[in-house]
N, C-alpha and C positions, 0 to 999 in steps of 0.2 A: 349581316342581317340584324345586328343589334341596334342599328339606327332606324329600323322600320317600326312603325307604330301599328299595333294590332288593336282593332276596336271590336267590341262585342255588342250585338244588337239583337233584340227579340224579333222573331218572325212576325210578319203582319197578322197571322192567324193566332199568335200567342202560344204556339205549341212547340217552341224551340228557340234556340239562339244560334246565330252564325258569327263567325270570326272573319273579319276583313282586314286585309293589309294592302294599302295603296290601291283600293278599289277592286282587289281580287278576293274572291271567296276562298278562304284557306281552312275552314273547319266548320262543323256544326254539331249540335246536339238536339235530339228531339225527345219529346215526352208526351204523354197523354194524362189528362186529369181523370181520376177515378173518384166518383162521388164528390162530396164537399171537402174532404180532408186528406186525399192522397194524390200522389203523382207517380207515374211510372216512367223512368228514363229508359228508353228502348234503343237508342242509337247514338253513337258518338263517332265522328270521323274527322281526321286532320290530314291535310295534304302532306305528303312525304317530306317536303322541304321544311315544314314547320313542326315536325315531330321533335320531341326533346326540347321544345321551346316553351313548355307549359301551356300551350294553347288548349289542349284537351282538358287539363286540370282547370284552367280558367273557365272553360265552357261548363264543366261540372259545377264550379262555384256559382256561375250565373244561375243555373237551374236550382241549386240549393238556396240561393238568396231569394229567388222567386217563391220557392216553397215556404221559406220562413215568413215572407211578407204576406203570403196567402194562408198561413197557419195550416200547412199541409205536411204530411210525412211522405218520404220518398222511398219507393221500391225501385231497386236497380235491376233491370234485366239485361242491360248492356254490359258486356264483360269489362270494358274499360271503366265505366262508371262504378261498377261493383268493386274493381281493384282500387279506385281512388277512395271510395267510401271505407274500404278496409284499411287503407294505408294512412289516411289522415283523420285524426279525431275531430277536426273542425266540422265534420259532417254528422257527428253523433246525435246532435239535437234534432236533425230532420230525418234520421234513419227510421224506417217503419218498424223493423224488428231489430232491436239493439242487441245483436249477438256478436260481440267482438271476441 
């Protein structure tokens, strides 16, 4: 699996990202925008074969990078995204409530 290339692309509607590997959908993250300055991550899923390959973490990073570019703060309702926001300080700058 290490020679497979995983790409991350934004949904056509702009409300999520998906991970692809060799033309196969292997993961996704979805969010909604709230007002002009917030984003709620509500769902993250990764195919079993790609768990423990950082696909989910990279999807959270895609959403966080978009939030940064749009000057938004992120609220995590998705348990996986909440865990990543708690585990990695790289998300502190976009966390809506900074309670580490």
